[in-house]
C-alpha positions as CSV (number, residue, x, y, z in Angstrom):
1,G,6.2,-0.1,9.2
2,A,7.0,3.2,11.5
3,P,6.6,2.3,14.9
4,G,3.4,4.0,16.3
5,G,1.5,4.5,13.3
6,V,0.7,7.1,11.9
7,A,0.9,9.5,14.6
8,E,4.6,8.8,13.9
9,L,4.5,8.6,10.5
10,W,4.6,11.8,9.2
11,P,7.7,12.9,11.1
12,L,9.6,10.3,9.7
13,L,8.4,11.1,6.2
14,R,9.4,14.9,6.5
15,A,12.8,13.9,7.6
16,G,13.4,11.6,4.5
17,G,14.3,8.8,7.3
18,H,13.1,5.1,7.5
19,A,12.4,2.7,9.7
20,F,14.8,0.0,9.0
21,T,16.6,-2.6,11.1
22,D,18.6,-5.4,10.4
23,V,16.4,-9.3,11.2
24,P,15.6,-8.7,15.1
25,A,17.2,-11.6,16.3
26,E,14.2,-13.0,17.9
27,R,12.4,-14.1,14.5
28,W,14.8,-15.5,13.1
29,D,19.0,-15.8,12.4
30,V,19.9,-14.1,9.4
31,D,23.6,-15.2,9.7
32,A,21.9,-18.8,9.0
33,H,20.8,-18.1,5.5
34,F,23.4,-14.9,4.8
35,E,25.3,-15.6,1.6
36,Q,26.8,-12.4,-0.8
37,R,25.3,-11.0,-4.0
38,G,26.2,-13.0,-6.8
39,P,24.8,-14.7,-9.7
40,R,23.9,-18.1,-8.0
41,V,22.7,-17.0,-4.7
42,T,20.8,-19.3,-2.4
43,G,20.1,-18.0,0.9
44,T,19.9,-14.1,1.5
45,Y,21.9,-11.5,0.6
46,C,19.3,-9.0,2.4
47,R,20.0,-8.0,6.3
48,K,17.6,-5.3,6.7
49,G,13.5,-5.1,6.7
50,A,10.9,-2.5,8.6
51,F,9.7,-4.7,11.3
52,L,6.5,-4.3,13.8
53,S,6.7,-5.2,17.4
54,G,4.5,-5.5,20.1
55,T,2.3,-8.1,17.7
56,D,2.3,-11.1,20.4
57,R,-0.3,-7.7,22.0
58,F,-3.7,-9.3,21.0
59,D,-7.0,-9.5,23.7
60,P,-9.0,-12.1,22.1
61,A,-11.8,-11.6,24.9
62,F,-12.1,-8.7,23.8
63,F,-13.6,-9.7,20.4
64,G,-15.2,-12.9,22.6
65,I,-12.5,-15.4,21.0
66,S,-10.6,-18.4,22.8
67,V,-7.1,-18.5,23.7
68,R,-7.4,-21.9,22.3
69,E,-8.5,-20.1,18.9
70,A,-6.0,-17.3,19.6
71,E,-2.9,-18.8,19.6
72,E,-4.1,-20.9,15.9
73,M,-5.0,-17.1,14.5
74,D,-2.5,-15.4,12.2
75,V,-1.3,-12.7,13.2
76,Q,-2.6,-11.0,10.1
77,Q,-6.3,-11.7,11.0
78,K,-5.5,-9.8,14.8
79,L,-3.9,-7.1,13.4
80,L,-6.9,-6.3,10.9
81,L,-9.5,-6.8,13.6
82,E,-7.7,-4.2,15.5
83,H,-7.6,-1.8,12.8
84,A,-11.1,-2.4,11.0
85,W,-12.5,-1.8,14.5
86,A,-10.5,1.4,15.6
87,V,-11.7,2.6,11.8
88,R,-14.7,1.7,11.8
89,D,-15.4,3.2,16.0
90,D,-13.3,6.4,14.9
91,A,-15.6,7.0,11.9
92,G,-18.8,6.8,14.4
93,L,-20.1,3.7,12.8
94,A,-20.1,1.5,16.0
95,G,-23.0,-0.6,15.3
96,R,-23.7,-0.6,11.7
97,R,-23.5,-3.4,10.0
98,D,-24.1,-2.3,6.3
99,I,-20.6,-2.1,6.1
100,G,-18.2,-3.8,3.7
101,V,-15.4,-5.4,3.9
102,F,-12.5,-5.4,1.7
103,V,-8.9,-6.8,2.9
104,G,-5.9,-7.1,0.6
105,A,-3.5,-10.1,1.2
106,T,-1.3,-12.7,0.0
107,Y,0.9,-14.3,2.1
108,T,0.5,-16.7,4.4
109,H,3.9,-16.5,6.9
110,H,2.3,-17.7,10.0
111,R,1.2,-21.0,8.7
112,D,4.3,-21.1,6.3
113,A,6.1,-20.9,9.7
114,Q,4.9,-23.6,11.9
115,G,4.5,-27.2,12.4
116,L,3.1,-29.9,11.5
117,E,2.6,-30.4,15.7
118,T,0.7,-26.9,16.0
119,V,-2.4,-27.7,13.8
120,G,-5.3,-28.2,16.2
121,P,-8.8,-27.5,15.4
122,H,-8.4,-23.7,15.0
123,T,-5.7,-23.9,12.3
124,A,-7.4,-23.6,9.0
125,L,-9.9,-21.1,9.4
126,G,-7.1,-19.4,11.2
127,S,-4.3,-19.4,8.2
128,M,-6.5,-19.0,5.5
129,N,-6.4,-15.5,3.9
130,A,-10.0,-15.7,3.0
131,V,-10.8,-15.3,6.3
132,L,-8.8,-12.0,7.0
133,A,-12.1,-10.4,5.6
134,N,-14.5,-13.0,7.0
135,R,-13.2,-12.7,10.8
136,I,-14.1,-9.2,10.8
137,S,-17.2,-8.9,9.1
138,Y,-18.0,-11.7,11.9
139,A,-16.1,-10.3,14.9
140,L,-17.6,-6.8,14.2
141,D,-20.8,-8.0,12.9
142,L,-21.0,-6.3,10.0
143,T,-23.7,-7.7,6.8
144,G,-21.9,-6.4,3.3
145,P,-20.0,-7.2,1.3
146,S,-16.6,-9.3,2.1
147,Q,-13.9,-10.4,1.0
148,T,-10.1,-10.4,0.1
149,V,-8.3,-9.7,-2.6
150,D,-4.5,-11.4,-3.8
151,T,-3.0,-10.0,-6.4
152,L,-0.1,-10.1,-5.3
153,C,1.7,-6.1,-4.6
154,S,-1.8,-4.2,-5.8
155,S,-3.6,-6.7,-3.6
156,S,-4.6,-3.3,-1.3
157,L,-5.4,-0.5,-4.2
158,V,-7.2,-3.3,-6.3
159,A,-9.1,-4.1,-2.6
160,L,-10.0,-0.2,-2.4
161,Q,-11.3,-0.5,-6.3
162,Q,-13.7,-3.1,-5.3
163,A,-14.7,-1.5,-2.3
164,V,-15.7,2.1,-4.7
165,A,-17.8,-0.3,-7.1
166,A,-19.6,-2.3,-4.0
167,L,-20.5,1.7,-2.7
168,R,-21.5,3.2,-6.0
169,A,-23.3,-0.3,-6.6
170,G,-25.5,0.8,-3.2
171,H,-24.5,-2.6,-2.5
172,C,-23.0,-1.7,1.1
173,A,-23.5,2.3,3.1
174,A,-19.7,2.1,4.2
175,A,-16.4,0.2,3.3
176,I,-13.3,-0.5,6.0
177,V,-10.6,-1.4,3.3
178,A,-7.5,-2.5,4.7
179,A,-4.4,-4.6,4.9
180,C,-1.3,-6.2,6.4
181,Q,2.1,-8.0,5.9
182,V,3.8,-9.3,9.1
183,G,6.0,-12.2,10.1
184,L,8.6,-12.3,7.3
185,T,10.2,-15.7,6.9
186,P,13.8,-17.1,5.3
187,W,12.1,-18.6,2.5
188,Y,10.6,-14.8,2.1
189,Y,14.0,-13.1,2.0
190,R,15.4,-16.0,-0.1
191,S,12.9,-16.1,-2.7
192,L,13.2,-12.6,-3.5
193,S,17.1,-12.3,-3.2
194,Q,17.5,-15.5,-5.7
195,L,14.9,-13.3,-8.1
196,G,17.3,-10.0,-7.7
197,A,14.6,-8.1,-6.0
198,L,15.8,-6.9,-2.7
199,S,18.9,-4.7,-1.7
200,E,22.3,-5.1,-0.5
201,G,21.7,-1.7,1.6
202,L,19.2,0.7,1.6
203,P,16.3,1.5,-0.9
204,K,17.0,4.4,-3.2
205,P,14.3,4.9,-5.6
206,F,14.7,6.4,-8.8
207,D,18.8,6.5,-7.8
208,E,22.2,5.6,-10.1
209,H,22.2,3.5,-7.1
210,A,19.2,2.0,-6.8
211,D,19.4,-1.9,-5.9
212,G,16.3,-3.3,-5.4
213,F,13.5,-3.2,-2.3
214,L,13.7,-3.4,1.5
215,P,10.3,-6.0,2.8
216,G,8.3,-4.1,5.1
217,E,5.7,-5.0,7.9
218,G,2.8,-3.2,8.3
219,A,-1.3,-3.5,8.9
220,L,-3.1,-0.5,7.6
221,A,-7.1,0.2,7.3
222,V,-9.4,3.3,5.7
223,L,-13.1,3.5,5.7
224,L,-14.5,4.8,2.5
225,K,-18.5,6.4,2.1
226,P,-20.4,8.3,-0.3
227,L,-18.9,11.5,-0.2
228,A,-22.6,13.3,0.8
229,D,-23.2,10.8,3.7
230,A,-19.9,11.7,4.6
231,E,-21.1,15.8,5.0
232,R,-24.1,14.6,6.5
233,D,-22.8,12.8,9.4
234,G,-20.3,15.8,10.3
235,D,-16.9,13.1,9.2
236,L,-13.7,14.0,9.1
237,I,-13.1,13.8,5.6
238,W,-9.3,12.7,4.6
239,G,-9.6,13.0,0.7
240,V,-12.3,12.5,-1.9
241,V,-11.9,9.1,-4.5
242,R,-12.5,10.7,-7.8
243,G,-11.7,8.0,-9.7
244,T,-9.7,4.1,-10.0
245,A,-9.1,2.0,-12.2
246,V,-7.2,-1.8,-12.2
247,N,-6.1,-3.9,-15.3
248,H,-3.3,-6.6,-16.4
249,G,-0.4,-6.1,-18.4
250,G,-1.1,-9.3,-20.6
251,R,1.5,-11.2,-22.1
252,G,5.2,-9.9,-21.6
253,S,8.2,-10.9,-21.9
254,A,8.1,-12.7,-18.2
255,L,5.5,-13.2,-16.1
256,P,7.3,-10.7,-13.3
257,V,8.6,-8.0,-16.2
258,P,6.4,-4.7,-15.7
259,R,4.5,-3.3,-19.0
260,S,5.0,0.7,-19.4
261,E,2.2,0.2,-21.8
262,A,-0.7,-1.3,-19.5
263,Q,0.7,1.1,-16.6
264,A,0.2,3.9,-18.3
265,A,-3.5,2.8,-19.4
266,V,-4.6,2.4,-16.0
267,V,-3.6,5.7,-15.0
268,R,-5.3,7.0,-18.2
269,A,-8.0,5.0,-17.2
270,A,-8.9,5.8,-13.4
271,L,-8.0,9.9,-14.4
272,D,-11.0,9.1,-17.2
273,D,-13.1,7.4,-14.2
274,A,-12.7,10.7,-12.0
275,G,-13.3,13.1,-15.1
276,L,-10.0,14.5,-14.8
277,A,-7.0,15.2,-16.4
278,P,-2.9,14.7,-16.3
279,A,-2.5,18.3,-15.8
280,D,-5.4,18.6,-12.3
281,I,-2.2,16.5,-10.8
282,S,0.4,17.7,-8.8
283,L,1.5,14.3,-7.0
284,V,2.3,11.2,-8.0
285,E,2.7,8.7,-5.1
286,T,4.7,6.2,-7.3
287,H,4.9,2.2,-7.1
288,G,8.5,2.9,-6.5
289,T,10.5,-0.6,-6.0
290,A,13.7,1.0,-6.3
291,T,14.7,-1.6,-8.8
292,R,16.8,-1.0,-11.9
293,L,13.8,-2.3,-13.5
294,G,11.2,-1.6,-12.5
295,D,12.1,2.5,-11.7
296,P,12.9,3.6,-15.4
297,I,9.7,1.0,-17.3
298,E,7.3,3.4,-14.5
299,I,9.0,6.7,-15.5
300,A,7.8,5.2,-18.6
301,A,4.8,5.2,-18.3
302,L,4.3,8.2,-16.7
303,T,5.7,10.4,-18.8
304,E,3.4,8.3,-21.9
305,V,0.5,10.0,-19.8
306,F,1.9,13.0,-18.2
307,G,4.7,14.4,-20.9
308,D,4.1,17.1,-23.4
309,D,1.2,18.7,-21.6
310,P,0.9,22.4,-22.3
311,E,-1.7,22.9,-19.9
312,R,0.2,22.3,-17.1
313,E,1.0,25.1,-14.3
314,G,3.5,23.4,-11.8
315,P,5.5,19.9,-11.6
316,C,3.9,16.8,-11.1
317,H,6.2,15.5,-7.8
318,L,6.8,12.1,-7.5
319,G,7.0,10.0,-4.0
320,A,8.0,6.9,-2.9
321,V,7.0,5.5,0.1
322,K,9.3,2.5,0.0
323,G,12.1,4.3,0.8
324,N,11.0,4.7,4.0
325,I,8.6,2.0,5.3
326,G,10.1,-1.1,2.3
327,H,8.4,-2.6,0.3
328,L,4.6,-4.4,2.3
329,E,3.5,-6.1,-1.0
330,P,-0.3,-6.6,-0.5
331,A,-0.1,-2.9,1.7
332,A,2.0,-0.8,-0.3
333,G,-0.7,0.3,-2.1
334,L,-3.0,1.2,0.8
335,A,1.3,3.2,2.3
336,G,1.2,4.8,-0.4
337,L,-2.6,6.1,-0.5
338,V,-1.8,7.0,3.4
339,K,1.3,9.0,2.7
340,A,-0.5,11.1,0.2
341,L,-3.2,11.6,2.4
342,L,-1.0,13.2,5.1
343,C,0.7,15.6,2.6
344,L,-2.9,16.9,2.0
345,R,-3.3,17.2,5.4
346,H,-0.1,19.1,6.5
347,G,0.5,21.0,3.0
348,E,3.6,19.1,2.5
349,I,5.5,16.7,0.0
350,P,8.1,15.4,2.1
351,P,11.9,14.1,0.0
352,V,11.8,11.3,-1.2
353,A,14.4,8.9,1.2
354,G,16.8,7.6,-0.1
355,F,17.2,9.8,-3.3
356,E,20.2,11.6,-4.1
357,K,20.3,11.3,-8.3
358,P,18.7,10.6,-10.4
359,S,18.9,7.0,-12.5
360,S,21.1,7.5,-16.1
361,H,18.5,4.2,-16.7
362,L,15.3,7.5,-16.1
363,D,14.2,9.9,-18.8
364,L,12.7,12.9,-16.7
365,S,13.4,15.3,-19.3
366,S,10.7,14.3,-21.3
367,G,8.1,14.8,-18.1
368,P,7.0,17.6,-15.6
369,F,8.5,15.6,-12.2
370,E,10.3,16.5,-10.0
371,I,11.7,14.0,-7.5
372,P,11.6,16.0,-4.4
373,T,15.2,15.8,-1.8
374,E,13.7,17.7,1.0
375,P,10.2,19.1,1.8
376,R,8.5,20.9,-0.1
377,P,5.1,23.2,0.5
378,W,2.1,21.7,-1.4
379,T,-0.1,24.6,-2.7
380,S,-3.0,25.0,-5.3
381,D,-5.9,28.1,-6.2
382,G,-7.8,25.0,-6.3
383,P,-8.3,21.5,-5.0
384,R,-5.6,19.4,-4.5
385,R,-4.9,16.5,-6.4
386,F,-2.7,13.3,-6.4
387,G,-2.6,9.4,-7.3
388,V,-1.6,6.9,-6.4
389,S,0.2,3.6,-8.4
390,S,1.2,-0.4,-7.3
391,F,1.1,-2.9,-9.8
392,G,1.0,-6.4,-8.7
393,M,4.2,-8.9,-9.8
394,G,1.6,-11.3,-11.2
395,G,1.2,-8.3,-14.0
396,T,-2.2,-6.9,-12.4
397,N,-2.0,-2.7,-12.2
398,A,-4.1,-0.5,-9.6
399,H,-4.2,3.4,-10.2
400,V,-6.6,5.3,-7.5
401,V,-6.7,9.5,-8.1
402,V,-7.8,11.6,-4.7
403,E,-9.2,14.7,-4.9
404,E,-8.6,17.2,-1.7
405,Y,-11.9,17.8,0.1
406,V,-13.5,21.2,-0.5
407,A,-16.9,21.3,1.7
408,G,-20.0,21.8,-0.7
409,D,-18.1,21.0,-3.7
410,R,-20.2,17.6,-5.2
411,A,-22.2,15.0,-3.2
412,G,-21.4,11.8,-5.4
413,E,-18.6,11.0,-5.1
414,T,-16.5,8.4,-2.2
415,G,-14.7,10.6,0.9
């Protein structure tokens, strides 16, 4: 996503800016695959995305990996190793082994881009998504659960839900939750163009002129611990996970078509898990794909949960980080979580990038929703709370409810 990581993400968010560029020439020749949007497109009508740079800067010796093995490793394994090591050490857990690893991942862009002539003894393990989590556990000598989750766009929030479950069950003392998407290929652009999911220009979540999302690259990692342990250890606590939920939409009109009822149900389930009411939530970081199909369905689902609530005081703001850094697909949920945590830390809710005029296909009048077009202060008499949604194109939905940390408030939650 944004160059420079979290340190540079907040200024980008607050300004309502974006990190989109044309496909870098060193990646692939977009002109060779480009064609105008139409009913029978076979190439891609999309030229842009949010791309990571410096992904070739990896020190294999630091992780005890040979140069030969590193050459055959998916760049996602390398990035996730770096992020997992950093988040573990930042939490002061270097040397601890009872840590679980839960990774959200979908595509194998690296493997798809390789020719048969590059296959070597490390190619198999260097390319398999299951090894994304296992490689972290092996390199950092971690003995907790270690698994990669693939539910398409909801992968990272499903991974987080599984991490919370493992912590509640006592299967590990802490958990690294990570996700990655990098190495976007012509195949990816062409297939999503034929699906009609990509934008011709810039994404405009919830806007009258929304026509799809732009792909994004990114790697993220967060660390979860039981709140009582985090307080005992004097950790910097960004937020408290109060509730999580995962479901599937069941059979609908088509596999990739989201179901409003299922989205509403997963939000309600996460609120129930948190022991909170809809009126307690003042920000929802939406899935917000900026598609003509997805946005109205998501607003309808949120209205079903949050609409017509006499207990509510103040609006429920909506966010959509895909307008800033694109759709990170398996990492999208974590990207939304990190954005909302930054909102907590800075006490502001930034504008939704690309949003100007609400789409005529949205019914915003039946709910308490406001879509910011400029930074707004985020204040509350009590702990501020937010929800994050992530919906997989295969029908798996996830939602997480997070609360601002207030010292001494609770001891049984996950920080």
